[in-house]
MIDRENKE-106862 format. One record per residue (C-alpha): residue in three letters; x, y, z. Coordinates in steps of 0.05 Angstrom, whole numbers, plus 5000, padded with zeros to 4 digits. Layout:
N
<node><type>Ala</type><xx>X</xx><yy>Y</yy><zz>Z</zz></node>
...
REM end
This chain:
247
<node><type>Met</type><xx>0739</xx><yy>3968</yy><zz>7557</zz></node>
<node><type>Ser</type><xx>0738</xx><yy>4038</yy><zz>7585</zz></node>
<node><type>Asp</type><xx>0673</xx><yy>4022</yy><zz>7622</zz></node>
<node><type>Phe</type><xx>0709</xx><yy>3967</yy><zz>7661</zz></node>
<node><type>Phe</type><xx>0758</xx><yy>4017</yy><zz>7691</zz></node>
<node><type>Asp</type><xx>0707</xx><yy>4069</yy><zz>7710</zz></node>
<node><type>Ile</type><xx>0719</xx><yy>4110</yy><zz>7772</zz></node>
<node><type>Pro</type><xx>0675</xx><yy>4069</yy><zz>7821</zz></node>
<node><type>Thr</type><xx>0710</xx><yy>4005</yy><zz>7801</zz></node>
<node><type>Leu</type><xx>0779</xx><yy>4036</yy><zz>7811</zz></node>
<node><type>Val</type><xx>0758</xx><yy>4060</yy><zz>7880</zz></node>
<node><type>Ile</type><xx>0736</xx><yy>3990</yy><zz>7902</zz></node>
<node><type>Ile</type><xx>0801</xx><yy>3959</yy><zz>7876</zz></node>
<node><type>Gly</type><xx>0841</xx><yy>4010</yy><zz>7915</zz></node>
<node><type>Ile</type><xx>0803</xx><yy>3996</yy><zz>7979</zz></node>
<node><type>Ala</type><xx>0814</xx><yy>3921</yy><zz>7971</zz></node>
<node><type>Ile</type><xx>0889</xx><yy>3931</yy><zz>7961</zz></node>
<node><type>Phe</type><xx>0893</xx><yy>3975</yy><zz>8023</zz></node>
<node><type>Val</type><xx>0856</xx><yy>3923</yy><zz>8066</zz></node>
<node><type>Leu</type><xx>0903</xx><yy>3867</yy><zz>8043</zz></node>
<node><type>Ile</type><xx>0964</xx><yy>3909</yy><zz>8060</zz></node>
<node><type>Arg</type><xx>0936</xx><yy>3923</yy><zz>8131</zz></node>
<node><type>Leu</type><xx>0920</xx><yy>3850</yy><zz>8143</zz></node>
<node><type>Arg</type><xx>0990</xx><yy>3829</yy><zz>8123</zz></node>
<node><type>Ser</type><xx>1022</xx><yy>3879</yy><zz>8170</zz></node>
<node><type>Val</type><xx>0979</xx><yy>3855</yy><zz>8228</zz></node>
<node><type>Leu</type><xx>0982</xx><yy>3779</yy><zz>8217</zz></node>
<node><type>Gly</type><xx>1053</xx><yy>3775</yy><zz>8191</zz></node>
<node><type>Thr</type><xx>1081</xx><yy>3720</yy><zz>8148</zz></node>
<node><type>Arg</type><xx>1103</xx><yy>3649</yy><zz>8164</zz></node>
<node><type>Thr</type><xx>1178</xx><yy>3642</yy><zz>8177</zz></node>
<node><type>Gly</type><xx>1181</xx><yy>3567</yy><zz>8189</zz></node>
<node><type>Thr</type><xx>1196</xx><yy>3575</yy><zz>8264</zz></node>
<node><type>Glu</type><xx>1124</xx><yy>3577</yy><zz>8289</zz></node>
<node><type>Lys</type><xx>1103</xx><yy>3525</yy><zz>8340</zz></node>
<node><type>Lys</type><xx>1055</xx><yy>3472</yy><zz>8316</zz></node>
<node><type>Leu</type><xx>0985</xx><yy>3474</yy><zz>8346</zz></node>
<node><type>Ser</type><xx>0996</xx><yy>3406</yy><zz>8378</zz></node>
<node><type>Asp</type><xx>1059</xx><yy>3431</yy><zz>8411</zz></node>
<node><type>Arg</type><xx>1026</xx><yy>3492</yy><zz>8441</zz></node>
<node><type>Asn</type><xx>0967</xx><yy>3452</yy><zz>8468</zz></node>
<node><type>Arg</type><xx>1009</xx><yy>3397</yy><zz>8497</zz></node>
<node><type>Phe</type><xx>0991</xx><yy>3379</yy><zz>8569</zz></node>
<node><type>Gln</type><xx>1045</xx><yy>3396</yy><zz>8620</zz></node>
<node><type>Arg</type><xx>1051</xx><yy>3374</yy><zz>8692</zz></node>
<node><type>Pro</type><xx>1064</xx><yy>3424</yy><zz>8747</zz></node>
<node><type>Gly</type><xx>1136</xx><yy>3447</yy><zz>8749</zz></node>
<node><type>Thr</type><xx>1149</xx><yy>3436</yy><zz>8675</zz></node>
<node><type>Asp</type><xx>1115</xx><yy>3498</yy><zz>8648</zz></node>
<node><type>Arg</type><xx>1164</xx><yy>3543</yy><zz>8610</zz></node>
<node><type>Ser</type><xx>1111</xx><yy>3588</yy><zz>8580</zz></node>
<node><type>His</type><xx>1138</xx><yy>3650</yy><zz>8614</zz></node>
<node><type>Glu</type><xx>1202</xx><yy>3642</yy><zz>8574</zz></node>
<node><type>Ser</type><xx>1169</xx><yy>3636</yy><zz>8506</zz></node>
<node><type>Gly</type><xx>1108</xx><yy>3680</yy><zz>8517</zz></node>
<node><type>Asp</type><xx>1059</xx><yy>3622</yy><zz>8508</zz></node>
<node><type>Val</type><xx>1007</xx><yy>3609</yy><zz>8562</zz></node>
<node><type>Val</type><xx>0993</xx><yy>3535</yy><zz>8574</zz></node>
<node><type>Val</type><xx>0926</xx><yy>3518</yy><zz>8605</zz></node>
<node><type>Pro</type><xx>0918</xx><yy>3445</yy><zz>8631</zz></node>
<node><type>Leu</type><xx>0862</xx><yy>3409</yy><zz>8595</zz></node>
<node><type>His</type><xx>0844</xx><yy>3367</yy><zz>8656</zz></node>
<node><type>Pro</type><xx>0868</xx><yy>3398</yy><zz>8721</zz></node>
<node><type>Asp</type><xx>0842</xx><yy>3340</yy><zz>8763</zz></node>
<node><type>Ser</type><xx>0888</xx><yy>3292</yy><zz>8726</zz></node>
<node><type>Met</type><xx>0948</xx><yy>3328</yy><zz>8755</zz></node>
<node><type>Gln</type><xx>0934</xx><yy>3297</yy><zz>8823</zz></node>
<node><type>Asp</type><xx>0990</xx><yy>3249</yy><zz>8842</zz></node>
<node><type>Pro</type><xx>0959</xx><yy>3179</yy><zz>8840</zz></node>
<node><type>Arg</type><xx>0999</xx><yy>3161</yy><zz>8902</zz></node>
<node><type>Val</type><xx>0963</xx><yy>3216</yy><zz>8941</zz></node>
<node><type>Glu</type><xx>0896</xx><yy>3190</yy><zz>8917</zz></node>
<node><type>Asp</type><xx>0915</xx><yy>3119</yy><zz>8938</zz></node>
<node><type>Met</type><xx>0936</xx><yy>3144</yy><zz>9007</zz></node>
<node><type>Glu</type><xx>0871</xx><yy>3183</yy><zz>9016</zz></node>
<node><type>Arg</type><xx>0830</xx><yy>3122</yy><zz>8994</zz></node>
<node><type>Ala</type><xx>0868</xx><yy>3078</yy><zz>9043</zz></node>
<node><type>Arg</type><xx>0857</xx><yy>3127</yy><zz>9099</zz></node>
<node><type>Arg</type><xx>0782</xx><yy>3129</yy><zz>9087</zz></node>
<node><type>Lys</type><xx>0780</xx><yy>3053</yy><zz>9085</zz></node>
<node><type>Phe</type><xx>0819</xx><yy>3049</yy><zz>9150</zz></node>
<node><type>Glu</type><xx>0772</xx><yy>3096</yy><zz>9186</zz></node>
<node><type>Ala</type><xx>0711</xx><yy>3060</yy><zz>9159</zz></node>
<node><type>Glu</type><xx>0737</xx><yy>2994</yy><zz>9186</zz></node>
<node><type>Leu</type><xx>0749</xx><yy>3026</yy><zz>9254</zz></node>
<node><type>Asp</type><xx>0677</xx><yy>3052</yy><zz>9253</zz></node>
<node><type>Arg</type><xx>0649</xx><yy>2983</yy><zz>9239</zz></node>
<node><type>Ile</type><xx>0693</xx><yy>2947</yy><zz>9289</zz></node>
<node><type>Leu</type><xx>0694</xx><yy>2996</yy><zz>9347</zz></node>
<node><type>Gly</type><xx>0628</xx><yy>3031</yy><zz>9335</zz></node>
<node><type>Asp</type><xx>0617</xx><yy>3105</yy><zz>9347</zz></node>
<node><type>Glu</type><xx>0675</xx><yy>3141</yy><zz>9380</zz></node>
<node><type>Asn</type><xx>0666</xx><yy>3147</yy><zz>9455</zz></node>
<node><type>Asp</type><xx>0707</xx><yy>3152</yy><zz>9519</zz></node>
<node><type>Asn</type><xx>0717</xx><yy>3077</yy><zz>9521</zz></node>
<node><type>Asn</type><xx>0748</xx><yy>3069</yy><zz>9453</zz></node>
<node><type>Arg</type><xx>0777</xx><yy>3138</yy><zz>9437</zz></node>
<node><type>Gln</type><xx>0847</xx><yy>3121</yy><zz>9460</zz></node>
<node><type>Leu</type><xx>0843</xx><yy>3052</yy><zz>9427</zz></node>
<node><type>Arg</type><xx>0821</xx><yy>3084</yy><zz>9362</zz></node>
<node><type>Arg</type><xx>0878</xx><yy>3135</yy><zz>9365</zz></node>
<node><type>Thr</type><xx>0931</xx><yy>3082</yy><zz>9379</zz></node>
<node><type>Leu</type><xx>0907</xx><yy>3035</yy><zz>9324</zz></node>
<node><type>Thr</type><xx>0910</xx><yy>3094</yy><zz>9276</zz></node>
<node><type>Glu</type><xx>0982</xx><yy>3108</yy><zz>9298</zz></node>
<node><type>Ile</type><xx>1000</xx><yy>3035</yy><zz>9287</zz></node>
<node><type>Gly</type><xx>0969</xx><yy>3039</yy><zz>9218</zz></node>
<node><type>Glu</type><xx>1011</xx><yy>3100</yy><zz>9202</zz></node>
<node><type>Ala</type><xx>1074</xx><yy>3064</yy><zz>9226</zz></node>
<node><type>Asp</type><xx>1059</xx><yy>2998</yy><zz>9192</zz></node>
<node><type>Ala</type><xx>1032</xx><yy>3001</yy><zz>9121</zz></node>
<node><type>Asn</type><xx>1010</xx><yy>2928</yy><zz>9125</zz></node>
<node><type>Phe</type><xx>0965</xx><yy>2939</yy><zz>9185</zz></node>
<node><type>Thr</type><xx>0890</xx><yy>2948</yy><zz>9177</zz></node>
<node><type>Pro</type><xx>0838</xx><yy>2936</yy><zz>9233</zz></node>
<node><type>Lys</type><xx>0799</xx><yy>2884</yy><zz>9194</zz></node>
<node><type>Ser</type><xx>0858</xx><yy>2843</yy><zz>9168</zz></node>
<node><type>Phe</type><xx>0891</xx><yy>2842</yy><zz>9236</zz></node>
<node><type>Leu</type><xx>0830</xx><yy>2813</yy><zz>9271</zz></node>
<node><type>Ala</type><xx>0823</xx><yy>2761</yy><zz>9216</zz></node>
<node><type>Gly</type><xx>0897</xx><yy>2742</yy><zz>9224</zz></node>
<node><type>Ala</type><xx>0891</xx><yy>2741</yy><zz>9300</zz></node>
<node><type>Gly</type><xx>0831</xx><yy>2695</yy><zz>9296</zz></node>
<node><type>Ala</type><xx>0868</xx><yy>2647</yy><zz>9249</zz></node>
<node><type>Ala</type><xx>0929</xx><yy>2649</yy><zz>9295</zz></node>
<node><type>Tyr</type><xx>0886</xx><yy>2634</yy><zz>9356</zz></node>
<node><type>Glu</type><xx>0856</xx><yy>2572</yy><zz>9325</zz></node>
<node><type>Met</type><xx>0925</xx><yy>2548</yy><zz>9301</zz></node>
<node><type>Ile</type><xx>0957</xx><yy>2559</yy><zz>9369</zz></node>
<node><type>Val</type><xx>0904</xx><yy>2526</yy><zz>9414</zz></node>
<node><type>Thr</type><xx>0900</xx><yy>2467</yy><zz>9365</zz></node>
<node><type>Ala</type><xx>0975</xx><yy>2459</yy><zz>9362</zz></node>
<node><type>Phe</type><xx>0981</xx><yy>2462</yy><zz>9437</zz></node>
<node><type>Ala</type><xx>0928</xx><yy>2408</yy><zz>9446</zz></node>
<node><type>Arg</type><xx>0965</xx><yy>2364</yy><zz>9396</zz></node>
<node><type>Gly</type><xx>1034</xx><yy>2379</yy><zz>9425</zz></node>
<node><type>Asp</type><xx>1057</xx><yy>2410</yy><zz>9359</zz></node>
<node><type>Lys</type><xx>1117</xx><yy>2450</yy><zz>9383</zz></node>
<node><type>Arg</type><xx>1141</xx><yy>2464</yy><zz>9312</zz></node>
<node><type>Thr</type><xx>1079</xx><yy>2504</yy><zz>9295</zz></node>
<node><type>Leu</type><xx>1080</xx><yy>2540</yy><zz>9362</zz></node>
<node><type>Lys</type><xx>1152</xx><yy>2562</yy><zz>9354</zz></node>
<node><type>Asp</type><xx>1135</xx><yy>2602</yy><zz>9292</zz></node>
<node><type>Leu</type><xx>1077</xx><yy>2638</yy><zz>9325</zz></node>
<node><type>Leu</type><xx>1099</xx><yy>2650</yy><zz>9397</zz></node>
<node><type>Asp</type><xx>1149</xx><yy>2696</yy><zz>9429</zz></node>
<node><type>Lys</type><xx>1206</xx><yy>2657</yy><zz>9463</zz></node>
<node><type>Asp</type><xx>1180</xx><yy>2665</yy><zz>9534</zz></node>
<node><type>Val</type><xx>1109</xx><yy>2644</yy><zz>9515</zz></node>
<node><type>Tyr</type><xx>1136</xx><yy>2586</yy><zz>9474</zz></node>
<node><type>Asp</type><xx>1178</xx><yy>2561</yy><zz>9532</zz></node>
<node><type>Ser</type><xx>1116</xx><yy>2562</yy><zz>9577</zz></node>
<node><type>Phe</type><xx>1074</xx><yy>2524</yy><zz>9526</zz></node>
<node><type>Ala</type><xx>1130</xx><yy>2474</yy><zz>9512</zz></node>
<node><type>Ser</type><xx>1139</xx><yy>2460</yy><zz>9586</zz></node>
<node><type>Ala</type><xx>1064</xx><yy>2445</yy><zz>9593</zz></node>
<node><type>Ile</type><xx>1067</xx><yy>2398</yy><zz>9533</zz></node>
<node><type>Asp</type><xx>1127</xx><yy>2362</yy><zz>9561</zz></node>
<node><type>Ala</type><xx>1093</xx><yy>2353</yy><zz>9629</zz></node>
<node><type>Arg</type><xx>1030</xx><yy>2326</yy><zz>9597</zz></node>
<node><type>Glu</type><xx>1069</xx><yy>2277</yy><zz>9555</zz></node>
<node><type>Ala</type><xx>1111</xx><yy>2255</yy><zz>9614</zz></node>
<node><type>Ala</type><xx>1047</xx><yy>2238</yy><zz>9651</zz></node>
<node><type>Gly</type><xx>1022</xx><yy>2198</yy><zz>9592</zz></node>
<node><type>His</type><xx>0964</xx><yy>2244</yy><zz>9579</zz></node>
<node><type>His</type><xx>0936</xx><yy>2265</yy><zz>9513</zz></node>
<node><type>Val</type><xx>0881</xx><yy>2314</yy><zz>9491</zz></node>
<node><type>Asp</type><xx>0824</xx><yy>2301</yy><zz>9443</zz></node>
<node><type>Phe</type><xx>0809</xx><yy>2371</yy><zz>9417</zz></node>
<node><type>Thr</type><xx>0763</xx><yy>2402</yy><zz>9365</zz></node>
<node><type>Phe</type><xx>0759</xx><yy>2476</yy><zz>9350</zz></node>
<node><type>Val</type><xx>0686</xx><yy>2491</yy><zz>9337</zz></node>
<node><type>Gly</type><xx>0683</xx><yy>2566</yy><zz>9325</zz></node>
<node><type>Leu</type><xx>0701</xx><yy>2636</yy><zz>9345</zz></node>
<node><type>Pro</type><xx>0636</xx><yy>2674</yy><zz>9354</zz></node>
<node><type>Asn</type><xx>0669</xx><yy>2737</yy><zz>9381</zz></node>
<node><type>Ile</type><xx>0736</xx><yy>2771</yy><zz>9373</zz></node>
<node><type>Glu</type><xx>0749</xx><yy>2843</yy><zz>9393</zz></node>
<node><type>Tyr</type><xx>0803</xx><yy>2893</yy><zz>9407</zz></node>
<node><type>Val</type><xx>0817</xx><yy>2906</yy><zz>9481</zz></node>
<node><type>Gln</type><xx>0876</xx><yy>2954</yy><zz>9480</zz></node>
<node><type>Ala</type><xx>0935</xx><yy>2975</yy><zz>9438</zz></node>
<node><type>Glu</type><xx>1002</xx><yy>3008</yy><zz>9449</zz></node>
<node><type>Leu</type><xx>1056</xx><yy>3036</yy><zz>9405</zz></node>
<node><type>Asp</type><xx>1122</xx><yy>3043</yy><zz>9442</zz></node>
<node><type>Gly</type><xx>1173</xx><yy>3071</yy><zz>9393</zz></node>
<node><type>Lys</type><xx>1174</xx><yy>3021</yy><zz>9336</zz></node>
<node><type>Thr</type><xx>1142</xx><yy>2965</yy><zz>9375</zz></node>
<node><type>Ala</type><xx>1067</xx><yy>2956</yy><zz>9369</zz></node>
<node><type>Ser</type><xx>1027</xx><yy>2913</yy><zz>9418</zz></node>
<node><type>Ile</type><xx>0954</xx><yy>2895</yy><zz>9411</zz></node>
<node><type>Thr</type><xx>0911</xx><yy>2857</yy><zz>9461</zz></node>
<node><type>Val</type><xx>0851</xx><yy>2818</yy><zz>9433</zz></node>
<node><type>Arg</type><xx>0795</xx><yy>2781</yy><zz>9468</zz></node>
<node><type>Phe</type><xx>0774</xx><yy>2714</yy><zz>9439</zz></node>
<node><type>Asp</type><xx>0708</xx><yy>2680</yy><zz>9457</zz></node>
<node><type>Ala</type><xx>0715</xx><yy>2610</yy><zz>9429</zz></node>
<node><type>Glu</type><xx>0675</xx><yy>2546</yy><zz>9426</zz></node>
<node><type>Val</type><xx>0715</xx><yy>2481</yy><zz>9433</zz></node>
<node><type>Val</type><xx>0708</xx><yy>2408</yy><zz>9450</zz></node>
<node><type>Ser</type><xx>0765</xx><yy>2385</yy><zz>9494</zz></node>
<node><type>Ala</type><xx>0778</xx><yy>2322</yy><zz>9533</zz></node>
<node><type>Thr</type><xx>0842</xx><yy>2303</yy><zz>9569</zz></node>
<node><type>Lys</type><xx>0854</xx><yy>2228</yy><zz>9578</zz></node>
<node><type>Asp</type><xx>0907</xx><yy>2185</yy><zz>9609</zz></node>
<node><type>Lys</type><xx>0946</xx><yy>2131</yy><zz>9572</zz></node>
<node><type>Glu</type><xx>0890</xx><yy>2080</yy><zz>9585</zz></node>
<node><type>Gly</type><xx>0839</xx><yy>2127</yy><zz>9554</zz></node>
<node><type>Asn</type><xx>0805</xx><yy>2146</yy><zz>9618</zz></node>
<node><type>Leu</type><xx>0776</xx><yy>2216</yy><zz>9620</zz></node>
<node><type>Ile</type><xx>0814</xx><yy>2263</yy><zz>9666</zz></node>
<node><type>Glu</type><xx>0787</xx><yy>2331</yy><zz>9647</zz></node>
<node><type>Gly</type><xx>0736</xx><yy>2360</yy><zz>9599</zz></node>
<node><type>Asn</type><xx>0681</xx><yy>2326</yy><zz>9559</zz></node>
<node><type>Glu</type><xx>0690</xx><yy>2297</yy><zz>9490</zz></node>
<node><type>Glu</type><xx>0616</xx><yy>2304</yy><zz>9475</zz></node>
<node><type>Gln</type><xx>0603</xx><yy>2375</yy><zz>9499</zz></node>
<node><type>Val</type><xx>0619</xx><yy>2442</yy><zz>9467</zz></node>
<node><type>Val</type><xx>0646</xx><yy>2491</yy><zz>9519</zz></node>
<node><type>Asn</type><xx>0659</xx><yy>2565</yy><zz>9516</zz></node>
<node><type>Ile</type><xx>0727</xx><yy>2593</yy><zz>9533</zz></node>
<node><type>Ala</type><xx>0751</xx><yy>2664</yy><zz>9536</zz></node>
<node><type>Asp</type><xx>0822</xx><yy>2689</yy><zz>9529</zz></node>
<node><type>Glu</type><xx>0858</xx><yy>2756</yy><zz>9523</zz></node>
<node><type>Trp</type><xx>0921</xx><yy>2750</yy><zz>9483</zz></node>
<node><type>Thr</type><xx>0972</xx><yy>2803</yy><zz>9467</zz></node>
<node><type>Phe</type><xx>1009</xx><yy>2804</yy><zz>9400</zz></node>
<node><type>Ser</type><xx>1070</xx><yy>2846</yy><zz>9385</zz></node>
<node><type>Arg</type><xx>1110</xx><yy>2866</yy><zz>9324</zz></node>
<node><type>Asn</type><xx>1168</xx><yy>2912</yy><zz>9305</zz></node>
<node><type>Thr</type><xx>1134</xx><yy>2959</yy><zz>9255</zz></node>
<node><type>Arg</type><xx>1200</xx><yy>2969</yy><zz>9218</zz></node>
<node><type>Ser</type><xx>1215</xx><yy>2896</yy><zz>9210</zz></node>
<node><type>Arg</type><xx>1210</xx><yy>2863</yy><zz>9142</zz></node>
<node><type>Asp</type><xx>1176</xx><yy>2804</yy><zz>9175</zz></node>
<node><type>Pro</type><xx>1101</xx><yy>2821</yy><zz>9172</zz></node>
<node><type>Asn</type><xx>1082</xx><yy>2769</yy><zz>9224</zz></node>
<node><type>Trp</type><xx>1058</xx><yy>2785</yy><zz>9294</zz></node>
<node><type>Lys</type><xx>1078</xx><yy>2741</yy><zz>9352</zz></node>
<node><type>Leu</type><xx>1040</xx><yy>2722</yy><zz>9415</zz></node>
<node><type>Val</type><xx>1076</xx><yy>2754</yy><zz>9474</zz></node>
<node><type>Ala</type><xx>1026</xx><yy>2745</yy><zz>9531</zz></node>
<node><type>Thr</type><xx>0964</xx><yy>2703</yy><zz>9548</zz></node>
<node><type>Asp</type><xx>0909</xx><yy>2711</yy><zz>9600</zz></node>
<node><type>Gln</type><xx>0854</xx><yy>2660</yy><zz>9606</zz></node>
<node><type>Ile</type><xx>0789</xx><yy>2693</yy><zz>9629</zz></node>
<node><type>Ser</type><xx>0745</xx><yy>2631</yy><zz>9632</zz></node>
REM end
């Protein structure tokens, strides 16, 4: 028994006790008020960090994820808008620099406007309008035309009907459609578009005699039309405000 408590053994036991006492003084003891690990590592968005009050330092796990998704969406939309302008207008030059700038301003003022979708809508409107005019469909025209333009179209339809004339009309295609100019005056946006269309048109009298055109021949026609819209209006539709027949 005395061998167990020899001097070397007692020295080792004493050193062990001393080390334990030092560790306890450094690490401390649990009091029940310590934060859980999951609480201290919890992700916080900018502006919500209160680490300076408690002494904890919070490091975001994924800094990129703090980017506002709305900002990312806006940046993505901007890049798409510019890419569409590049495809439609080509490389920037003196001829289209002002047009490009104004279309961009219209896009900033009207969240629904994009270069590609506008041209698609303008092409569809062109076909509807020329077809409705040939058929004398005033109801369709009234929804698509500004009042002054509508009055002009309606008068031409009335004169045609009064003379007993009618039009056999077929819209064949629209091989070319392009921006000509654009303007943003306050909240009013105006865009002029050139249409190169292929149609078959024949005007006949009440006996069926041909007066104008050819019902068996496709002809090319060119128009420059101007559409306008209040960019702050809840109505997303553009209306035809001016027409100019080129050929």
